[in-house]
C-alpha positions in Angstrom: 24.5 -68.3 -11.9 22.0 -69.1 -8.9 24.4 -67.0 -6.5 24.3 -64.1 -9.1 20.4 -64.1 -9.3 20.2 -64.0 -5.4 22.7 -61.2 -5.1 20.6 -58.3 -5.6 18.0 -59.4 -2.9 20.3 -60.4 -0.5 22.4 -57.5 1.4 26.1 -58.1 2.5 25.7 -58.5 6.1 24.2 -56.1 8.7 26.1 -53.5 7.5 24.8 -53.5 3.9 21.3 -54.1 5.2 21.2 -51.0 7.3 23.1 -49.1 4.3 20.4 -50.3 1.9 17.5 -49.4 4.6 18.9 -46.8 6.5 20.6 -44.3 4.3 17.6 -43.9 2.0 15.2 -43.7 5.1 17.5 -40.9 6.7 17.5 -38.9 3.2 13.8 -38.9 3.2 13.6 -37.9 6.8 15.9 -35.1 6.1 13.6 -33.7 3.2 10.5 -34.0 5.3 11.7 -32.2 8.2 13.0 -29.1 6.7 12.8 -26.0 8.7 13.5 -22.3 7.8 14.0 -19.7 10.3 15.0 -17.1 7.6 15.5 -14.7 6.3 16.8 -16.5 3.2 15.2 -19.2 0.9 17.6 -21.9 2.1 16.1 -24.6 4.9 17.9 -26.7 6.9 17.3 -30.2 8.6 15.8 -30.6 12.0 16.5 -33.5 14.3 13.3 -34.7 14.5 11.3 -37.5 12.7 8.7 -36.9 10.0 5.3 -37.9 11.0 4.4 -38.9 7.3 7.3 -40.8 7.0 6.8 -42.9 10.0 3.3 -43.6 8.9 4.4 -44.6 5.4 7.1 -46.8 6.6 4.7 -48.4 9.1 2.5 -49.4 6.3 5.1 -50.5 4.1 6.8 -52.9 6.9 3.0 -54.5 7.8 2.5 -55.0 3.9 6.1 -56.6 3.6 5.5 -58.8 6.4 2.2 -59.8 5.2 3.0 -60.3 1.8 6.7 -60.7 1.5 7.2 -58.0 -0.7 5.8 -54.5 -2.1 4.4 -54.0 -5.8 5.7 -51.5 -8.0 2.5 -49.3 -8.1 2.7 -49.1 -4.4 6.2 -47.8 -4.2 5.6 -45.2 -7.2 2.5 -43.9 -5.1 4.7 -43.6 -2.2 7.4 -41.8 -4.1 4.8 -39.3 -5.5 3.4 -38.7 -2.0 6.5 -38.1 -0.6 7.7 -35.6 -3.2 4.9 -33.9 -3.0 5.0 -33.6 0.7 8.5 -32.6 0.4 7.6 -29.5 -1.8 4.6 -28.8 0.6 6.7 -28.5 3.3 9.4 -26.4 1.7 6.9 -23.9 0.6 5.3 -23.7 3.9 8.2 -23.0 6.1 10.0 -20.7 3.3 6.8 -18.6 2.9 6.4 -18.2 6.8 10.2 -17.4 7.0 10.3 -14.8 4.4 6.8 -13.1 4.4 6.1 -13.9 8.3 2.6 -15.6 7.4 1.4 -18.8 6.3 1.5 -19.8 2.5 -1.8 -19.0 0.9 -2.1 -21.0 -2.5 -5.0 -18.7 -3.9 -3.3 -15.3 -3.4 0.4 -16.3 -3.4 0.0 -18.2 -6.6 -1.5 -15.5 -8.6 1.2 -13.1 -7.7 4.3 -15.2 -7.8 5.3 -13.7 -11.3 4.9 -10.3 -9.9 7.1 -11.1 -7.0 9.8 -12.4 -9.1 9.7 -9.2 -11.4 10.0 -7.1 -8.3 13.4 -8.5 -7.5 14.6 -7.5 -10.7 15.2 -10.7 -12.3 15.8 -10.9 -16.0 13.7 -12.8 -18.5 16.2 -15.4 -18.8 16.6 -16.2 -15.1 12.8 -16.2 -14.6 12.7 -18.7 -17.6 15.2 -20.5 -15.8 13.5 -20.7 -12.9 10.5 -21.9 -14.3 12.1 -24.8 -15.9 13.5 -25.2 -12.2 9.9 -25.5 -11.0 8.9 -28.0 -13.2 12.4 -30.0 -13.0 12.5 -30.1 -9.1 9.4 -32.3 -8.5 10.5 -34.8 -11.2 13.8 -35.2 -9.6 12.3 -35.3 -6.2 10.1 -38.1 -7.3 13.2 -39.9 -9.0 15.0 -39.8 -5.7 12.0 -40.9 -3.5 11.4 -43.7 -5.6 14.8 -44.9 -5.8 14.6 -44.5 -1.8 11.5 -46.5 -1.3 12.7 -49.0 -3.8 16.0 -49.5 -1.6 13.9 -49.6 1.5 11.5 -52.1 0.2 14.0 -54.4 -1.0 15.9 -54.3 2.3 12.7 -55.2 4.0 12.2 -58.1 1.6 15.4 -59.8 1.7 15.8 -63.1 3.3 16.8 -63.0 7.1 15.0 -59.4 7.4 12.1 -60.8 9.3 13.8 -59.8 13.0 14.7 -56.5 11.4 10.9 -55.8 10.3 9.7 -56.8 13.7 12.0 -54.6 15.4 11.2 -51.8 13.2 7.5 -52.2 13.5 7.9 -52.2 17.6 10.1 -49.0 17.3 7.5 -47.2 15.0 4.3 -48.1 17.3 6.7 -46.8 20.3 7.1 -43.4 18.5 3.3 -43.2 18.1 2.9 -44.2 21.7 5.4 -41.5 22.9 3.8 -38.7 20.7 0.1 -39.7 22.0 1.3 -39.6 25.7 3.3 -36.7 25.4 1.1 -34.7 23.4 2.5 -31.3 22.7 5.6 -31.7 24.7 7.0 -34.5 22.3 7.0 -31.7 19.3 10.8 -32.3 19.6 10.2 -35.8 18.7 8.3 -35.5 15.6 8.4 -32.4 13.3 5.1 -30.5 12.3 3.3 -32.7 10.1 2.7 -31.9 6.4 -0.8 -33.2 6.3 -2.5 -30.3 8.4 -0.7 -27.9 5.9 -2.4 -29.4 3.0 -5.8 -29.5 4.8 -5.3 -25.8 5.6 -4.5 -25.1 1.8 -7.3 -27.2 0.5 -9.6 -25.1 2.9 -8.3 -22.1 1.5 -9.0 -22.9 -2.1 -12.3 -24.3 -1.1 -13.1 -21.2 0.3 -12.1 -19.1 -2.8 -13.3 -21.5 -5.5 -16.5 -23.0 -4.3 -19.6 -21.0 -4.7 -21.1 -19.5 -1.2 -18.3 -20.4 0.7 -16.8 -16.9 1.4 -20.2 -15.2 1.7 -20.6 -16.0 5.3 -17.2 -14.5 6.4 -18.1 -10.9 5.0 -19.1 -8.8 8.2 -21.4 -6.2 8.3 -20.5 -2.4 7.0 -20.2 0.5 9.6 -23.0 3.1 9.4 -22.2 5.5 6.8 -25.6 6.4 6.1 -26.4 8.5 9.2 -22.6 10.0 9.2 -21.6 13.5 7.8 -18.5 15.3 7.2 -19.0 18.4 9.1 -16.1 18.1 11.3 -13.8 18.4 8.2 -15.1 22.0 7.3 -14.5 21.2 3.6 -10.8 20.3 4.1 -8.8 18.2 1.8 -7.9 14.7 3.0 -4.9 12.8 1.9 -5.0 9.2 3.1 -1.5 8.0 2.6 -0.9 4.0 2.8 3.0 4.0 3.8 4.2 0.7 2.5 5.2 -2.0 4.9 5.4 0.7 7.7 5.0 -1.7 10.8 5.5 -1.3 14.3 9.1 -2.9 14.0 10.5 0.5 13.4 8.9 1.4 17.0 9.6 -2.0 18.8 13.0 -2.9 17.8 15.6 -0.7 19.3 18.0 -0.7 16.6 15.4 0.2 14.0 13.9 3.0 16.2 17.3 4.1 17.1 18.2 4.2 13.4 15.2 6.4 12.3 15.3 8.4 15.6 16.7 11.4 13.7 14.5 11.3 10.6 11.5 10.8 12.8 12.7 14.2 14.7 13.1 15.9 11.7 9.9 14.9 10.4 8.3 16.2 13.7 10.4 19.6 13.2 9.0 20.0 9.6 5.5 19.6 11.0 5.8 22.1 13.7 7.2 24.6 11.3 4.5 24.3 8.9 2.1 24.7 11.7 0.7 21.4 12.0 0.1 18.8 14.8 0.0 15.1 14.9 -1.6 12.4 17.0 -0.5 8.6 16.7 -1.9 5.1 17.6 -1.6 1.5 16.6 -3.9 -0.4 14.8 -3.8 -4.3 13.8 -3.5 -4.7 9.9 -5.3 -7.9 8.4 -2.3 -8.8 6.7 1.5 -9.4 7.1 4.6 -9.1 5.0 2.3 -8.3 2.0 -1.1 -8.1 0.4 -1.4 -4.6 0.9 -4.8 -4.4 -0.9 -6.4 -6.0 1.9 -5.7 -3.2 4.5 -6.7 -0.6 1.8 -9.9 -2.5 1.5 -10.3 -3.0 5.4 -10.0 0.8 6.0 -11.8 2.1 3.1 -15.0 -0.2 3.7 -14.8 -0.9 7.5 -15.2 -4.6 6.8 -12.6 -7.3 8.4 -10.5 -8.4 5.4 -8.2 -10.9 7.6 -9.7 -13.7 5.6 -8.4 -12.8 1.9 -11.7 -14.7 0.6 -13.7 -11.7 2.0 -11.7 -9.4 -0.5 -13.0 -10.7 -3.8 -16.5 -11.0 -2.4 -16.6 -7.6 -1.3 -15.6 -6.2 -4.8 -18.6 -7.9 -6.1 -21.0 -6.3 -3.9 -22.2 -2.5 -3.7 -21.3 -2.2 0.1 -20.3 1.6 1.0 -17.1 2.9 1.3 -15.1 6.0 2.5 -14.7 6.9 -1.0 -18.5 7.1 -1.9 -19.1 8.6 1.4 -16.7 11.5 0.6 -18.1 11.6 -2.8 -21.7 11.8 -1.6 -20.7 15.2 0.5 -19.2 16.8 -2.2 -15.7 15.8 -2.5 -13.8 14.9 -5.6 -12.5 11.5 -4.9 -8.8 10.3 -6.2 -6.9 7.2 -6.4 -3.6 7.9 -6.7 -1.8 4.6 -7.5 1.8 4.8 -9.4 2.4 1.4 -8.4 -0.7 0.0 -10.6 0.8 -1.1 -13.9 -2.0 -2.9 -15.3 -5.8 -2.7 -15.9 -7.7 -2.8 -12.6 -11.4 -3.2 -13.7 -12.4 -4.6 -10.1 -11.5 -1.2 -8.5 -14.6 0.3 -10.1 -16.1 -1.4 -6.6 -14.7 1.9 -4.8 -16.1 4.5 -6.9 -13.4 6.8 -7.2 -14.0 9.9 -9.8 -10.5 9.5 -10.9 -8.0 6.5 -11.3 -4.3 7.6 -11.5 -2.4 4.6 -12.3 1.3 4.5 -13.7 0.5 5.4 -17.0 -2.1 8.3 -16.2 -0.3 10.2 -13.4 1.6 12.2 -16.0 5.4 10.9 -15.0 7.8 11.6 -17.6 11.2 11.1 -15.9 13.5 8.1 -16.0 12.2 4.6 -14.6 13.6 3.7 -11.1 13.4 -0.1 -11.0 10.4 -2.3 -11.2 8.0 0.3 -9.6 9.2 3.2 -12.0 8.1 6.2 -10.3 9.8 7.5 -7.0 7.2 8.7 -4.4 8.2 12.1 -4.1 7.7 12.6 -8.1 4.3 11.0 -7.4 3.4 13.4 -5.0 4.8 16.4 -7.0 2.5 15.3 -9.7 -0.5 14.9 -7.3 -0.1 18.1 -5.9 0.3 20.0 -9.4 -3.1 18.1 -10.7 -5.3 17.9 -7.9 -4.1 20.4 -4.8 -2.2 23.3 -6.3 -5.2 25.5 -6.7 -6.9 26.9 -3.5 -9.4 24.5 -2.2 -12.3 27.3 -2.7 -11.9 27.5 -6.2 -11.6 23.7 -6.8 -13.5 22.0 -4.0 -12.2 19.4 -1.4 -10.5 16.4 -2.4 -10.3 12.9 -0.8 -7.3 11.3 -1.9 -5.8 7.6 -1.4 -2.1 7.4 -2.2 -0.1 4.0 -1.4 3.8 4.7 -1.5 6.2 2.4 -3.1 9.7 3.1 -1.9 9.4 1.0 1.4 8.0 -2.0 -0.8 10.3 -5.1 -0.8 13.0 -5.2 -1.9 13.2 -1.4 -0.9 15.1 -0.4 -3.9 16.2 1.2 -5.9 15.9 4.4 -4.2 15.6 7.7 -5.9 17.5 10.5 -4.3 15.5 13.5 -2.6 15.0 16.5 -5.0 15.0 20.1 -3.3 13.1 21.4 -6.4 9.7 20.1 -6.5 8.6 21.7 -9.7 11.2 19.9 -11.8 9.7 16.7 -10.4 6.5 17.2 -12.9 8.8 17.3 -16.2 11.3 15.1 -18.3 14.2 16.3 -16.5 13.0 15.1 -13.0 16.2 13.2 -12.4 19.7 13.1 -14.1 21.3 10.0 -15.7 23.7 10.0 -13.0 21.0 9.9 -10.3 19.4 6.9 -12.0 22.8 5.1 -12.5 23.7 5.6 -8.8 20.0 4.5 -7.6 20.3 1.2 -9.7 23.8 0.4 -8.9 23.0 0.1 -5.2 22.8 -3.8 -4.4 19.5 -5.2 -3.5 19.8 -7.8 -1.2 16.7 -10.1 0.1 19.2 -11.7 2.4 20.2 -8.7 4.3 17.2 -6.0 3.7 17.0 -3.9 7.0 19.5 -1.2 5.8 17.5 -0.9 2.7 14.3 -0.7 4.3 15.3 1.9 6.8 16.6 4.1 4.2 13.3 3.9 2.3 11.4 5.2 5.5 13.9 7.7 6.0 13.4 9.0 2.5 9.6 9.0 3.0 9.9 11.0 6.4 12.3 13.4 4.4 10.1 14.2 1.2 6.5 13.9 3.1 8.0 16.3 5.9 9.0 19.2 3.3 5.5 18.7 1.5 3.5 19.4 4.7 5.7 22.1 5.7 6.1 24.0 2.5 3.7 23.0 -0.3 0.7 21.3 1.2 -2.7 23.1 1.3 -3.0 24.9 5.0 -6.1 22.9 5.8 -4.9 19.5 4.4 -5.9 16.7 6.7 -3.2 13.9 6.5 -3.6 10.2 7.6 -0.6 8.4 7.4 -1.1 4.5 8.2 1.1 1.7 7.5 -0.6 -1.1 5.6 1.3 -4.1 7.2 4.5 -4.8 8.9 7.5 -5.5 6.5 8.9 -9.0 5.9 9.5 -11.3 8.6 13.4 -10.8 7.6 13.1 -7.1 8.5 10.1 -7.2 11.3 11.5 -10.7 12.9 10.0 -14.1 13.6 6.8 -13.9 15.5 6.4 -10.1 15.2 2.9 -8.5 15.5 0.5 -7.5 12.8 0.2 -3.9 14.2 1.1 -0.8 12.1 1.3 2.9 13.1 -1.3 5.5 12.0 -0.6 9.1 12.1 -3.1 12.0 11.9 -1.6 15.4 10.9 -3.7 18.6 10.7 -3.6 22.2 11.9 -6.9 21.6 13.3 -6.2 21.5 17.0 -10.0 20.6 17.8 -10.0 17.7 15.3 -6.8 16.3 16.8 -8.1 16.5 20.2 -11.3 14.4 19.1 -8.9 11.7 18.0 -7.0 12.0 21.3 -10.3 11.3 23.0 -10.3 7.9 21.1 -6.6 6.8 22.5 -4.4 8.5 20.1 -1.5 10.0 21.7 0.2 13.3 20.6 3.6 13.2 18.8 4.6 10.5 16.2 5.0 7.9 19.0 2.1 6.0 19.7 1.4 4.4 23.3 3.5 1.1 23.3 1.9 -2.3 23.6 -0.4 -4.1 21.3 -3.0 -2.5 19.0 -6.2 -1.7 21.1 -8.3 -2.0 17.7 -8.3 -3.6 14.3 -7.8 -1.5 11.2 -11.7 -2.0 10.1 -12.6 -0.6 13.6 -10.7 2.6 12.6 -13.2 3.4 10.2 -16.3 3.8 12.3 -14.1 6.1 14.2 -13.2 8.3 11.4 -17.0 8.6 10.4 -17.8 9.7 14.2 -15.0 12.2 14.1 -15.8 13.7 10.8 -19.1 13.9 11.3 -18.5 16.6 13.9 -20.2 14.9 16.9 -17.2 14.4 18.9 -16.8 18.3 19.5 -16.5 18.8 23.4 -15.7 15.1 23.9 -13.9 14.1 27.1 -10.3 15.0 27.1 -10.8 18.1 24.7 -9.8 21.5 25.7 -12.0 24.0 26.2 
C-alpha cells in the first residue's frame, strides 16, 4: 500500500521524468510560438522558445525549489494565463497574415460577424463557429492545466532537485543570451505575447476612455478660403475603388494579368475624348476598414489612428462634401454596400444618402453585397446624371465600389445594355446561377481579385466613353491594398489615384503636383499621404493653379 501511495509522485526513472516534464513543456511551447505566414487561417509552430513560457517555468521552478510543491490555485492561474496567451498569439499572427496589418480588437471585434457573412457562411455554420469560439478557450485551459500539473508533479517528485537546479541554470542562460544578443537572438525566443496584449490594451483605452483620442485629431485643411472656380460647374464623381492597391502595379504577375484590361480602359477613355493622369498616395488602412480612407480624403484629416475616426464624426469639421454643397453642387453618397442604418454618416452632410435599399435596384442579388457595381452606376446615372448639367445643376458624388471587396465574388457578368440594368430583368437566372456557382477561395484569392478589377475597368471604361456627361471629372482612388494573401507579406500601404477629365488645363495642374499622364503612376513609394491630397484638390479646384509651372500655353 505504501508503494502504491508513492507511485503517482515518483517518475519511473529519467525517461519517465522527462516524459512527464518534457512532453507537456514542449506542447505548451508549440502552442505559444505559433506563426502564420499566410494566406490561410492555419498557423505552424516555430523552432523557438516562448518568452512567457520560460518566465512562467522559471517562477514555478523557483517556487518548487523553495516550498517543495506548487499550490492548485497557482497551477490554475498558470493554465488560465497560458490559454489566454495562446488565443492572443493566434489572433495576432493570423490577422497579420490574412489582412496584412495588426489586430485591432476595437474595430475587428465590432465587424467580425460582418466578415463571416461576407464569406457566404450559412447560419448553422456561423452558429457552430460561435460555439467553437466559446469551446476552444475552455479546451485550451483544460489542456494547459493538465500540462502544468504534470510539470509541477515532475518538479516535486523525489530526486528531482538536480534537475530543478539544471533547469534553473538553463533558463537563466536563455535570458542572459537574449540580453547579450538583443535583436540578433530573435531566432532564440519567439516574439513575446506581452507586447501584443499591451498594444491592444492601449488601443482599447484610446477608444473607450474619455479624452484619449482628442489629442490625436489633427488640423483640417483650409476649406474656408478655397473656391471651385477651376471646375467651371462640372460634375465630380469620386469613385473609391475597393481594394485597388499598388500590388496590381508592383507585382509583375498581377500587372501582366491586368495589362490588357488597362490598355482597353485607356483606349475607351481616349475614344471618349478623355485624358487621365495618375499618382500614388498612402492609405491610412490596409486590407480593410475602407471607411478610414473615405473619411481621410473627404475631411483632409489623418485617419491612420482608427480612434480619430469616431472622434471626427462627433465634430463639425469641414469636409469636401460640405465644401461642394456650399458652392452650389448637389452632393450624393452612393453606397450600395451600406445595408443598415448609418446615423453617424450625417457628419458628412450629403444631400442624398443612397444605400442598398434606396438606390432602386430591382434585380437579383449576387452574394452578400447583392448589387453589382455596373448596375449601381446605371442607376446613379439615370437618377442623378442623365439630364444635362445646365438643367439640373452640378453633382458631387461619392461612390465606393464593391466587386473587388474580399472575397472578390460572386461576380456579375458585364451587360452591354445599360438601360436594362435599371429594371427587374437586369440579369437572367442563368447569369445569377453561373456567378454563384463560381468557387470563392480565401486560400487562393488572386485570380478572383484580378477578375473583379478587370470587370471594374470594363464597365467604367464603357460608361465614361459612351454615357457619362461630357464635362464629368472622375477621380478613381483605391481605398486600400487588398488582403496580404493578395498583395503579399510586407507590402506597402500605397494606392493609385487616377484623375480623368476632358479638361486638359485642369489635368496639367495635377501634373504640376507630380501626377503622371496615363494610367501608370511613377514607380516608387507614394510621395504623400491620402489626407495631403485633399488640400491639393482644394487648391486645384479653386482655379489658382492656372499657369502653374509645367502647364502648357
